Every structure is written in structure tokens, then in C-alpha cells.
Legacy VTK file of the C-alpha trace (Angstrom):
# vtk DataFile Version 3.0
C-alpha trace
ASCII
DATASET POLYDATA
POINTS 87 float
53.934 40.498 -108.016
56.403 39.350 -105.649
58.995 41.550 -103.789
62.357 41.265 -105.403
64.112 40.389 -102.164
61.953 37.340 -101.376
64.822 34.783 -102.335
67.373 36.789 -100.290
65.397 38.037 -97.075
67.038 36.986 -93.982
63.965 37.354 -91.970
62.797 34.193 -92.939
66.175 32.459 -92.952
67.133 33.630 -89.579
64.044 34.386 -87.808
61.287 32.131 -89.055
62.995 28.668 -89.702
61.136 27.375 -86.884
57.913 28.529 -87.599
57.044 27.407 -91.341
53.311 28.049 -91.168
53.941 31.637 -89.627
56.413 32.274 -92.217
54.189 30.949 -95.220
51.459 33.300 -93.911
53.561 36.255 -93.836
55.242 35.770 -97.270
51.717 35.247 -98.822
50.599 38.558 -97.052
53.904 40.592 -97.392
56.449 39.158 -100.074
53.745 38.092 -102.375
51.431 41.184 -101.749
51.978 44.364 -100.040
55.519 44.023 -99.812
55.884 47.810 -100.150
54.812 47.925 -96.433
57.614 45.680 -95.378
60.469 47.618 -93.354
63.083 45.647 -94.920
62.061 46.433 -98.197
61.578 50.045 -97.604
65.298 50.215 -95.945
66.456 48.420 -98.966
64.970 50.464 -101.454
65.695 53.812 -99.766
69.364 53.236 -98.762
70.282 50.301 -101.416
71.644 48.588 -98.431
74.224 51.429 -97.906
74.243 53.823 -94.848
71.166 52.164 -93.014
69.391 54.661 -90.686
71.202 54.702 -87.341
67.846 54.110 -85.452
67.711 50.548 -86.678
68.629 47.759 -84.510
72.070 46.100 -85.419
70.142 42.892 -86.670
68.258 45.046 -89.044
71.361 46.635 -90.365
73.043 43.543 -90.872
69.954 41.898 -92.522
70.081 44.841 -95.019
73.537 44.240 -95.507
72.815 40.481 -96.384
69.950 41.119 -98.705
72.207 43.337 -100.525
74.935 40.779 -100.675
72.333 38.322 -101.963
71.064 40.406 -104.467
74.347 41.142 -105.962
75.231 37.613 -105.898
72.077 36.896 -107.655
72.697 39.729 -110.331
76.180 38.314 -111.064
74.495 34.796 -111.538
72.140 35.850 -113.984
74.875 38.275 -115.837
76.959 35.172 -116.140
74.191 33.025 -117.512
73.474 35.788 -120.312
76.957 35.966 -121.184
77.241 32.032 -121.661
74.075 32.424 -124.118
75.653 34.821 -125.849
78.572 32.513 -126.744
LINES 1 88
87 0 1 2 3 4 5 6 7 8 9 10 11 12 13 14 15 16 17 18 19 20 21 22 23 24 25 26 27 28 29 30 31 32 33 34 35 36 37 38 39 40 41 42 43 44 45 46 47 48 49 50 51 52 53 54 55 56 57 58 59 60 61 62 63 64 65 66 67 68 69 70 71 72 73 74 75 76 77 78 79 80 81 82 83 84 85 86
């Protein structure tokens, strides 16, 4: 089972874009494996992207915010597709 955030995770978009082999390795290990141990996943699940703990770096807080925005956008697209099917 893959992490629900895999399509929206800014870690790969922001930090790993120049390291595709390393990104692939990490994704296989975490995103498609032990994603529950990923800090960004844990933060997202614990806080739903809101009120991120103060000890996070500002980059981490921003990443959680971006993930939440992406997930909401994804959810909105899925709901829109479901509504069109019903019509």
C-alpha cells in the first residue's frame, strides 16, 4: 500500500528534483513501503496540516501546508468527477 500523500509530497518536488535515483530509492522504501515512519506523513496525520508543532523548521510547516492544499485539491477533483458520473 502506498502513502496517501505520495502524489502531493513536496519533499520530492522541492528537495529531490535533481537526484532522481535517490528519490526513487526513498520513494520505494518509504512512500511505497514503511510510510508510517515518514515525518511528513506523521505530521500530516497528527495535525491534518493544521497547527503544525512549533519545533518544526519553517520548511517543514510549509511542506505540510502544501500537502494539505494538494490533498484538498485532489479530493475536490475526485468529487467533481463523481458528480459528473451521476449526471
